[in-house]
PyMOL Python script that loads the backbone (N, CA, C, O; Angstrom):
from pymol import cmd

cmd.read_pdbstr("""\
ATOM      1  N   MET A   1      32.046  17.710 -37.646  1.00  0.00           N
ATOM      2  CA  MET A   1      32.285  18.497 -36.150  1.00  0.00           C
ATOM      3  C   MET A   1      34.161  18.904 -37.176  1.00  0.00           C
ATOM      4  O   MET A   1      35.113  18.245 -37.593  1.00  0.00           O
ATOM      5  N   ASN A   2      33.727  20.372 -37.125  1.00  0.00           N
ATOM      6  CA  ASN A   2      35.118  21.023 -37.828  1.00  0.00           C
ATOM      7  C   ASN A   2      36.297  20.603 -37.033  1.00  0.00           C
ATOM      8  O   ASN A   2      36.054  19.841 -36.097  1.00  0.00           O
ATOM      9  N   GLY A   3      37.605  20.976 -37.239  1.00  0.00           N
ATOM     10  CA  GLY A   3      38.819  20.753 -36.820  1.00  0.00           C
ATOM     11  C   GLY A   3      38.943  21.549 -35.659  1.00  0.00           C
ATOM     12  O   GLY A   3      39.612  21.017 -34.773  1.00  0.00           O
ATOM     13  N   LEU A   4      38.419  22.845 -35.367  1.00  0.00           N
ATOM     14  CA  LEU A   4      38.747  23.254 -34.007  1.00  0.00           C
ATOM     15  C   LEU A   4      37.661  23.190 -32.949  1.00  0.00           C
ATOM     16  O   LEU A   4      37.944  23.408 -31.771  1.00  0.00           O
ATOM     17  N   GLY A   5      36.376  22.885 -33.349  1.00  0.00           N
ATOM     18  CA  GLY A   5      35.787  22.027 -32.530  1.00  0.00           C
ATOM     19  C   GLY A   5      36.364  20.708 -31.641  1.00  0.00           C
ATOM     20  O   GLY A   5      36.296  20.424 -30.446  1.00  0.00           O
ATOM     21  N   ARG A   6      36.945  20.068 -32.774  1.00  0.00           N
ATOM     22  CA  ARG A   6      37.537  18.484 -32.159  1.00  0.00           C
ATOM     23  C   ARG A   6      38.658  18.918 -31.173  1.00  0.00           C
ATOM     24  O   ARG A   6      38.767  18.590 -29.992  1.00  0.00           O
ATOM     25  N   ALA A   7      39.562  19.821 -31.993  1.00  0.00           N
ATOM     26  CA  ALA A   7      40.609  20.620 -30.958  1.00  0.00           C
ATOM     27  C   ALA A   7      40.677  21.058 -29.587  1.00  0.00           C
ATOM     28  O   ALA A   7      41.447  20.903 -28.640  1.00  0.00           O
ATOM     29  N   MET A   8      39.309  21.820 -29.884  1.00  0.00           N
ATOM     30  CA  MET A   8      38.592  22.226 -28.365  1.00  0.00           C
ATOM     31  C   MET A   8      38.326  21.047 -27.419  1.00  0.00           C
ATOM     32  O   MET A   8      38.405  21.153 -26.195  1.00  0.00           O
ATOM     33  N   ILE A   9      38.000  19.902 -28.075  1.00  0.00           N
ATOM     34  CA  ILE A   9      37.111  18.905 -26.717  1.00  0.00           C
ATOM     35  C   ILE A   9      38.338  18.667 -26.720  1.00  0.00           C
ATOM     36  O   ILE A   9      38.803  19.641 -26.127  1.00  0.00           O
ATOM     37  N   ILE A  10      39.421  17.815 -27.081  1.00  0.00           N
ATOM     38  CA  ILE A  10      40.449  17.312 -26.727  1.00  0.00           C
ATOM     39  C   ILE A  10      41.311  17.913 -25.849  1.00  0.00           C
ATOM     40  O   ILE A  10      41.947  17.470 -24.892  1.00  0.00           O
ATOM     41  N   MET A  11      41.197  19.265 -26.461  1.00  0.00           N
ATOM     42  CA  MET A  11      42.046  20.404 -25.008  1.00  0.00           C
ATOM     43  C   MET A  11      41.518  20.093 -23.459  1.00  0.00           C
ATOM     44  O   MET A  11      42.194  19.909 -22.447  1.00  0.00           O
ATOM     45  N   GLY A  12      40.342  20.098 -23.598  1.00  0.00           N
ATOM     46  CA  GLY A  12      39.502  20.059 -22.857  1.00  0.00           C
ATOM     47  C   GLY A  12      39.395  18.574 -22.051  1.00  0.00           C
ATOM     48  O   GLY A  12      38.993  18.374 -20.905  1.00  0.00           O
ATOM     49  N   LEU A  13      39.769  17.849 -22.799  1.00  0.00           N
ATOM     50  CA  LEU A  13      39.781  16.540 -21.822  1.00  0.00           C
ATOM     51  C   LEU A  13      41.373  16.489 -21.296  1.00  0.00           C
ATOM     52  O   LEU A  13      41.659  16.361 -20.106  1.00  0.00           O
ATOM     53  N   LEU A  14      42.093  16.577 -22.077  1.00  0.00           N
ATOM     54  CA  LEU A  14      43.561  16.594 -21.772  1.00  0.00           C
ATOM     55  C   LEU A  14      43.632  17.486 -20.512  1.00  0.00           C
ATOM     56  O   LEU A  14      44.329  16.918 -19.671  1.00  0.00           O
ATOM     57  N   LEU A  15      43.022  19.037 -19.942  1.00  0.00           N
ATOM     58  CA  LEU A  15      42.910  19.400 -19.016  1.00  0.00           C
ATOM     59  C   LEU A  15      42.081  18.815 -18.325  1.00  0.00           C
ATOM     60  O   LEU A  15      42.634  18.869 -17.227  1.00  0.00           O
ATOM     61  N   VAL A  16      41.023  18.220 -18.150  1.00  0.00           N
ATOM     62  CA  VAL A  16      40.434  17.420 -16.946  1.00  0.00           C
ATOM     63  C   VAL A  16      41.294  16.339 -16.763  1.00  0.00           C
ATOM     64  O   VAL A  16      40.981  15.805 -15.700  1.00  0.00           O
ATOM     65  N   ALA A  17      42.028  15.885 -17.176  1.00  0.00           N
ATOM     66  CA  ALA A  17      43.149  14.906 -16.644  1.00  0.00           C
ATOM     67  C   ALA A  17      44.428  15.409 -15.968  1.00  0.00           C
ATOM     68  O   ALA A  17      45.011  15.156 -14.914  1.00  0.00           O
ATOM     69  N   ALA A  18      44.562  15.971 -16.685  1.00  0.00           N
ATOM     70  CA  ALA A  18      45.868  16.705 -15.800  1.00  0.00           C
ATOM     71  C   ALA A  18      45.137  17.407 -14.379  1.00  0.00           C
ATOM     72  O   ALA A  18      45.836  17.401 -13.365  1.00  0.00           O
ATOM     73  N   GLY A  19      44.401  17.726 -14.333  1.00  0.00           N
ATOM     74  CA  GLY A  19      43.119  17.972 -12.929  1.00  0.00           C
ATOM     75  C   GLY A  19      43.246  16.651 -12.317  1.00  0.00           C
ATOM     76  O   GLY A  19      43.812  16.608 -11.225  1.00  0.00           O
ATOM     77  N   LEU A  20      42.943  15.889 -12.682  1.00  0.00           N
ATOM     78  CA  LEU A  20      42.451  14.503 -12.013  1.00  0.00           C
ATOM     79  C   LEU A  20      43.861  13.676 -11.737  1.00  0.00           C
ATOM     80  O   LEU A  20      43.883  12.633 -11.083  1.00  0.00           O
ATOM     81  N   MET A  21      45.311  14.430 -12.466  1.00  0.00           N
ATOM     82  CA  MET A  21      46.564  13.689 -12.252  1.00  0.00           C
ATOM     83  C   MET A  21      46.710  14.802 -11.028  1.00  0.00           C
ATOM     84  O   MET A  21      47.209  14.385  -9.982  1.00  0.00           O
ATOM     85  N   VAL A  22      46.401  15.864 -11.080  1.00  0.00           N
ATOM     86  CA  VAL A  22      46.793  16.723  -9.965  1.00  0.00           C
ATOM     87  C   VAL A  22      45.883  16.597  -8.470  1.00  0.00           C
ATOM     88  O   VAL A  22      46.378  17.323  -7.608  1.00  0.00           O
ATOM     89  N   SER A  23      44.961  16.015  -8.112  1.00  0.00           N
ATOM     90  CA  SER A  23      43.779  15.962  -7.595  1.00  0.00           C
ATOM     91  C   SER A  23      44.573  14.308  -6.999  1.00  0.00           C
ATOM     92  O   SER A  23      44.579  14.145  -5.778  1.00  0.00           O
ATOM     93  N   PHE A  24      45.070  13.405  -7.713  1.00  0.00           N
ATOM     94  CA  PHE A  24      45.453  11.872  -7.290  1.00  0.00           C
ATOM     95  C   PHE A  24      47.215  11.926  -7.007  1.00  0.00           C
ATOM     96  O   PHE A  24      48.007  10.989  -6.910  1.00  0.00           O
ATOM     97  N   ALA A  25      47.361  12.869  -6.953  1.00  0.00           N
ATOM     98  CA  ALA A  25      48.955  12.987  -7.139  1.00  0.00           C
ATOM     99  C   ALA A  25      49.225  12.178  -5.850  1.00  0.00           C
ATOM    100  O   ALA A  25      49.654  11.039  -6.035  1.00  0.00           O
ATOM    101  N   PRO A  26      49.048  12.571  -4.615  1.00  0.00           N
ATOM    102  CA  PRO A  26      49.286  12.370  -3.186  1.00  0.00           C
ATOM    103  C   PRO A  26      49.137  10.902  -2.923  1.00  0.00           C
ATOM    104  O   PRO A  26      49.693  10.391  -1.950  1.00  0.00           O
ATOM    105  N   LYS A  27      48.384  10.187  -3.779  1.00  0.00           N
ATOM    106  CA  LYS A  27      47.794   8.538  -4.005  1.00  0.00           C
ATOM    107  C   LYS A  27      48.371   7.625  -4.716  1.00  0.00           C
ATOM    108  O   LYS A  27      48.093   6.426  -4.754  1.00  0.00           O
ATOM    109  N   LEU A  28      49.413   8.354  -5.446  1.00  0.00           N
ATOM    110  CA  LEU A  28      49.851   7.596  -6.596  1.00  0.00           C
ATOM    111  C   LEU A  28      51.069   6.804  -5.715  1.00  0.00           C
ATOM    112  O   LEU A  28      51.352   7.208  -4.587  1.00  0.00           O
ATOM    113  N   PRO A  29      51.781   5.620  -6.335  1.00  0.00           N
ATOM    114  CA  PRO A  29      52.625   4.412  -5.582  1.00  0.00           C
ATOM    115  C   PRO A  29      53.940   5.498  -5.216  1.00  0.00           C
ATOM    116  O   PRO A  29      54.291   6.505  -5.831  1.00  0.00           O
ATOM    117  N   SER A  30      54.438   4.958  -4.133  1.00  0.00           N
ATOM    118  CA  SER A  30      55.834   5.822  -4.133  1.00  0.00           C
ATOM    119  C   SER A  30      56.965   5.598  -4.881  1.00  0.00           C
ATOM    120  O   SER A  30      57.905   6.376  -4.720  1.00  0.00           O
ATOM    121  N   TRP A  31      57.095   4.453  -5.876  1.00  0.00           N
ATOM    122  CA  TRP A  31      57.876   3.856  -6.127  1.00  0.00           C
ATOM    123  C   TRP A  31      57.902   4.741  -7.961  1.00  0.00           C
ATOM    124  O   TRP A  31      58.895   4.669  -8.685  1.00  0.00           O
ATOM    125  N   LEU A  32      56.510   5.551  -8.396  1.00  0.00           N
ATOM    126  CA  LEU A  32      56.581   6.246  -9.339  1.00  0.00           C
ATOM    127  C   LEU A  32      57.629   6.972  -9.992  1.00  0.00           C
ATOM    128  O   LEU A  32      58.094   6.896 -11.129  1.00  0.00           O
ATOM    129  N   GLY A  33      57.904   7.732  -8.949  1.00  0.00           N
ATOM    130  CA  GLY A  33      59.290   9.223  -9.651  1.00  0.00           C
ATOM    131  C   GLY A  33      60.300   8.665  -9.417  1.00  0.00           C
ATOM    132  O   GLY A  33      61.261   9.337  -9.789  1.00  0.00           O
ATOM    133  N   ARG A  34      60.711   7.235  -8.728  1.00  0.00           N
ATOM    134  CA  ARG A  34      62.029   7.136  -8.110  1.00  0.00           C
ATOM    135  C   ARG A  34      62.535   5.676  -8.623  1.00  0.00           C
ATOM    136  O   ARG A  34      63.196   4.901  -7.932  1.00  0.00           O
ATOM    137  N   LEU A  35      62.059   5.416 -10.100  1.00  0.00           N
ATOM    138  CA  LEU A  35      62.691   4.295 -11.028  1.00  0.00           C
ATOM    139  C   LEU A  35      64.278   4.575 -11.288  1.00  0.00           C
ATOM    140  O   LEU A  35      64.746   5.710 -11.377  1.00  0.00           O
ATOM    141  N   PRO A  36      65.172   3.157 -11.417  1.00  0.00           N
ATOM    142  CA  PRO A  36      66.283   3.257 -11.811  1.00  0.00           C
ATOM    143  C   PRO A  36      66.513   4.164 -13.172  1.00  0.00           C
ATOM    144  O   PRO A  36      65.920   3.883 -14.213  1.00  0.00           O
ATOM    145  N   GLY A  37      67.240   5.050 -13.091  1.00  0.00           N
ATOM    146  CA  GLY A  37      67.252   5.785 -14.437  1.00  0.00           C
ATOM    147  C   GLY A  37      66.625   6.688 -14.432  1.00  0.00           C
ATOM    148  O   GLY A  37      66.350   7.259 -15.487  1.00  0.00           O
ATOM    149  N   ASP A  38      66.104   7.200 -13.011  1.00  0.00           N
ATOM    150  CA  ASP A  38      65.819   8.927 -13.048  1.00  0.00           C
ATOM    151  C   ASP A  38      67.133   9.634 -12.707  1.00  0.00           C
ATOM    152  O   ASP A  38      68.026   9.222 -11.966  1.00  0.00           O
ATOM    153  N   ILE A  39      67.078  10.689 -13.340  1.00  0.00           N
ATOM    154  CA  ILE A  39      68.534  11.247 -12.682  1.00  0.00           C
ATOM    155  C   ILE A  39      68.145  12.379 -11.730  1.00  0.00           C
ATOM    156  O   ILE A  39      67.359  13.310 -11.904  1.00  0.00           O
ATOM    157  N   SER A  40      68.738  12.125 -10.907  1.00  0.00           N
ATOM    158  CA  SER A  40      68.838  13.121  -9.173  1.00  0.00           C
ATOM    159  C   SER A  40      70.505  13.668  -8.782  1.00  0.00           C
ATOM    160  O   SER A  40      71.431  12.974  -8.362  1.00  0.00           O
ATOM    161  N   ILE A  41      70.496  15.171  -9.090  1.00  0.00           N
ATOM    162  CA  ILE A  41      71.603  15.294  -8.423  1.00  0.00           C
ATOM    163  C   ILE A  41      71.695  16.308  -7.400  1.00  0.00           C
ATOM    164  O   ILE A  41      71.264  17.420  -7.704  1.00  0.00           O
ATOM    165  N   LYS A  42      72.288  16.098  -5.973  1.00  0.00           N
ATOM    166  CA  LYS A  42      71.801  16.983  -5.356  1.00  0.00           C
ATOM    167  C   LYS A  42      73.348  17.223  -4.758  1.00  0.00           C
ATOM    168  O   LYS A  42      74.200  16.408  -4.406  1.00  0.00           O
ATOM    169  N   ARG A  43      73.352  19.083  -4.802  1.00  0.00           N
ATOM    170  CA  ARG A  43      74.743  18.980  -3.984  1.00  0.00           C
ATOM    171  C   ARG A  43      74.195  20.403  -2.342  1.00  0.00           C
ATOM    172  O   ARG A  43      73.176  20.483  -1.656  1.00  0.00           O
ATOM    173  N   GLU A  44      75.107  20.979  -2.358  1.00  0.00           N
ATOM    174  CA  GLU A  44      74.715  22.093  -1.250  1.00  0.00           C
ATOM    175  C   GLU A  44      73.983  22.723  -1.858  1.00  0.00           C
ATOM    176  O   GLU A  44      72.986  22.006  -1.774  1.00  0.00           O
ATOM    177  N   ASN A  45      73.613  23.774  -2.588  1.00  0.00           N
ATOM    178  CA  ASN A  45      72.974  24.510  -2.569  1.00  0.00           C
ATOM    179  C   ASN A  45      72.285  24.166  -3.945  1.00  0.00           C
ATOM    180  O   ASN A  45      72.025  25.189  -4.578  1.00  0.00           O
ATOM    181  N   PHE A  46      71.891  22.902  -4.626  1.00  0.00           N
ATOM    182  CA  PHE A  46      71.373  22.778  -5.428  1.00  0.00           C
ATOM    183  C   PHE A  46      70.607  21.835  -5.464  1.00  0.00           C
ATOM    184  O   PHE A  46      70.682  21.278  -4.369  1.00  0.00           O
ATOM    185  N   SER A  47      69.738  21.212  -6.253  1.00  0.00           N
ATOM    186  CA  SER A  47      69.085  20.067  -6.567  1.00  0.00           C
ATOM    187  C   SER A  47      68.655  19.776  -7.669  1.00  0.00           C
ATOM    188  O   SER A  47      67.718  20.527  -7.942  1.00  0.00           O
ATOM    189  N   PHE A  48      68.896  18.936  -8.591  1.00  0.00           N
ATOM    190  CA  PHE A  48      68.102  18.612 -10.112  1.00  0.00           C
ATOM    191  C   PHE A  48      67.663  17.281 -10.052  1.00  0.00           C
ATOM    192  O   PHE A  48      68.304  16.370  -9.528  1.00  0.00           O
ATOM    193  N   TYR A  49      66.209  17.137 -10.764  1.00  0.00           N
ATOM    194  CA  TYR A  49      65.898  15.934 -10.690  1.00  0.00           C
ATOM    195  C   TYR A  49      64.785  15.685 -12.027  1.00  0.00           C
ATOM    196  O   TYR A  49      63.698  16.262 -12.072  1.00  0.00           O
ATOM    197  N   PHE A  50      65.227  14.806 -12.997  1.00  0.00           N
ATOM    198  CA  PHE A  50      64.474  14.745 -14.385  1.00  0.00           C
ATOM    199  C   PHE A  50      64.464  12.947 -14.089  1.00  0.00           C
ATOM    200  O   PHE A  50      65.413  12.165 -14.036  1.00  0.00           O
ATOM    201  N   PRO A  51      62.963  12.705 -13.930  1.00  0.00           N
ATOM    202  CA  PRO A  51      62.236  11.717 -14.377  1.00  0.00           C
ATOM    203  C   PRO A  51      62.490  10.802 -15.410  1.00  0.00           C
ATOM    204  O   PRO A  51      61.472  10.120 -15.531  1.00  0.00           O
ATOM    205  N   VAL A  52      63.556  10.367 -16.410  1.00  0.00           N
ATOM    206  CA  VAL A  52      63.697  10.230 -17.527  1.00  0.00           C
ATOM    207  C   VAL A  52      62.479   8.969 -17.547  1.00  0.00           C
ATOM    208  O   VAL A  52      61.364   9.073 -18.059  1.00  0.00           O
ATOM    209  N   VAL A  53      63.056   7.735 -16.821  1.00  0.00           N
ATOM    210  CA  VAL A  53      62.603   6.368 -16.966  1.00  0.00           C
ATOM    211  C   VAL A  53      61.116   6.471 -16.866  1.00  0.00           C
ATOM    212  O   VAL A  53      60.396   5.810 -17.614  1.00  0.00           O
ATOM    213  N   THR A  54      60.518   7.487 -15.735  1.00  0.00           N
ATOM    214  CA  THR A  54      59.141   7.246 -15.456  1.00  0.00           C
ATOM    215  C   THR A  54      58.083   8.019 -16.298  1.00  0.00           C
ATOM    216  O   THR A  54      56.862   7.886 -16.373  1.00  0.00           O
ATOM    217  N   CYS A  55      59.165   9.080 -17.057  1.00  0.00           N
ATOM    218  CA  CYS A  55      58.501   9.827 -18.251  1.00  0.00           C
ATOM    219  C   CYS A  55      58.167   8.589 -19.248  1.00  0.00           C
ATOM    220  O   CYS A  55      57.091   8.661 -19.842  1.00  0.00           O
ATOM    221  N   LEU A  56      59.028   7.412 -19.494  1.00  0.00           N
ATOM    222  CA  LEU A  56      58.864   6.407 -20.573  1.00  0.00           C
ATOM    223  C   LEU A  56      57.799   5.855 -20.375  1.00  0.00           C
ATOM    224  O   LEU A  56      56.773   5.852 -21.056  1.00  0.00           O
ATOM    225  N   VAL A  57      58.065   5.323 -19.322  1.00  0.00           N
ATOM    226  CA  VAL A  57      57.031   4.490 -18.596  1.00  0.00           C
ATOM    227  C   VAL A  57      55.414   4.755 -18.517  1.00  0.00           C
ATOM    228  O   VAL A  57      54.565   3.883 -18.702  1.00  0.00           O
ATOM    229  N   ILE A  58      55.146   6.173 -18.195  1.00  0.00           N
ATOM    230  CA  ILE A  58      53.539   6.782 -18.499  1.00  0.00           C
ATOM    231  C   ILE A  58      53.449   7.115 -20.182  1.00  0.00           C
ATOM    232  O   ILE A  58      52.403   6.986 -20.818  1.00  0.00           O
ATOM    233  N   THR A  59      54.640   7.531 -20.729  1.00  0.00           N
ATOM    234  CA  THR A  59      54.643   7.366 -22.380  1.00  0.00           C
ATOM    235  C   THR A  59      53.948   6.204 -22.990  1.00  0.00           C
ATOM    236  O   THR A  59      53.045   6.225 -23.827  1.00  0.00           O
ATOM    237  N   ALA A  60      54.570   5.106 -22.382  1.00  0.00           N
ATOM    238  CA  ALA A  60      54.353   3.592 -23.056  1.00  0.00           C
ATOM    239  C   ALA A  60      53.075   3.606 -22.768  1.00  0.00           C
ATOM    240  O   ALA A  60      52.261   3.528 -23.688  1.00  0.00           O
ATOM    241  N   ILE A  61      52.652   3.710 -21.421  1.00  0.00           N
ATOM    242  CA  ILE A  61      50.972   3.346 -20.817  1.00  0.00           C
ATOM    243  C   ILE A  61      50.083   4.015 -21.524  1.00  0.00           C
ATOM    244  O   ILE A  61      49.262   3.412 -22.216  1.00  0.00           O
ATOM    245  N   LEU A  62      50.123   5.428 -21.447  1.00  0.00           N
ATOM    246  CA  LEU A  62      49.655   6.336 -22.431  1.00  0.00           C
ATOM    247  C   LEU A  62      49.418   6.138 -23.944  1.00  0.00           C
ATOM    248  O   LEU A  62      48.454   6.558 -24.585  1.00  0.00           O
ATOM    249  N   SER A  63      50.638   5.306 -24.475  1.00  0.00           N
ATOM    250  CA  SER A  63      50.150   5.153 -25.714  1.00  0.00           C
ATOM    251  C   SER A  63      49.838   3.894 -26.311  1.00  0.00           C
ATOM    252  O   SER A  63      49.638   3.727 -27.514  1.00  0.00           O
ATOM    253  N   PHE A  64      49.796   2.808 -25.217  1.00  0.00           N
ATOM    254  CA  PHE A  64      48.846   1.745 -25.497  1.00  0.00           C
ATOM    255  C   PHE A  64      47.701   1.865 -25.255  1.00  0.00           C
ATOM    256  O   PHE A  64      46.892   1.563 -26.132  1.00  0.00           O
ATOM    257  N   LEU A  65      47.233   2.363 -23.936  1.00  0.00           N
ATOM    258  CA  LEU A  65      45.667   3.064 -23.467  1.00  0.00           C
ATOM    259  C   LEU A  65      45.038   4.013 -25.449  1.00  0.00           C
ATOM    260  O   LEU A  65      44.037   3.887 -26.153  1.00  0.00           O
ATOM    261  N   LEU A  66      45.998   4.638 -25.527  1.00  0.00           N
ATOM    262  CA  LEU A  66      45.357   5.296 -26.800  1.00  0.00           C
ATOM    263  C   LEU A  66      45.044   4.253 -28.257  1.00  0.00           C
ATOM    264  O   LEU A  66      44.044   4.132 -28.965  1.00  0.00           O
ATOM    265  N   TRP A  67      46.321   3.643 -28.288  1.00  0.00           N
ATOM    266  CA  TRP A  67      46.090   2.544 -28.969  1.00  0.00           C
ATOM    267  C   TRP A  67      44.947   1.898 -29.063  1.00  0.00           C
ATOM    268  O   TRP A  67      44.394   1.758 -30.154  1.00  0.00           O
ATOM    269  N   LEU A  68      44.330   1.311 -27.675  1.00  0.00           N
ATOM    270  CA  LEU A  68      43.341   0.267 -27.471  1.00  0.00           C
ATOM    271  C   LEU A  68      41.757   1.007 -28.020  1.00  0.00           C
ATOM    272  O   LEU A  68      40.774   0.507 -28.568  1.00  0.00           O
ATOM    273  N   LEU A  69      42.081   2.412 -27.571  1.00  0.00           N
ATOM    274  CA  LEU A  69      40.758   3.335 -27.585  1.00  0.00           C
ATOM    275  C   LEU A  69      40.612   3.503 -29.166  1.00  0.00           C
ATOM    276  O   LEU A  69      39.452   3.402 -29.564  1.00  0.00           O
ATOM    277  N   ARG A  70      41.742   3.778 -30.295  1.00  0.00           N
ATOM    278  CA  ARG A  70      41.711   3.688 -31.280  1.00  0.00           C
ATOM    279  C   ARG A  70      41.175   2.423 -32.220  1.00  0.00           C
ATOM    280  O   ARG A  70      40.889   2.700 -33.385  1.00  0.00           O
ATOM    281  N   ARG A  71      41.036   1.146 -31.803  1.00  0.00           N
ATOM    282  CA  ARG A  71      41.019  -0.191 -32.287  1.00  0.00           C
ATOM    283  C   ARG A  71      39.853   0.121 -32.426  1.00  0.00           C
ATOM    284  O   ARG A  71      39.049  -0.688 -32.890  1.00  0.00           O
TER     285      ARG A  71
END
""", "prot")
cmd.dss("prot")
cmd.show_as("cartoon", "prot")
cmd.util.cbc("prot")
cmd.orient("prot")
């Protein structure tokens, strides 16, 4: 299999995974987006939210799963 074919398969799998995540997003635990360390700023006409710790947790879980699959 050449590099282009492999890249297209991987991108397709990522799109399927993203679609599944969007489909099951309402069923995710409520604490997932509200961990300590997530940045949330609310003002009168402005709100900003950046889930720093949530991103780190998701990255760690995905890295561990990919590490297991490559073994």
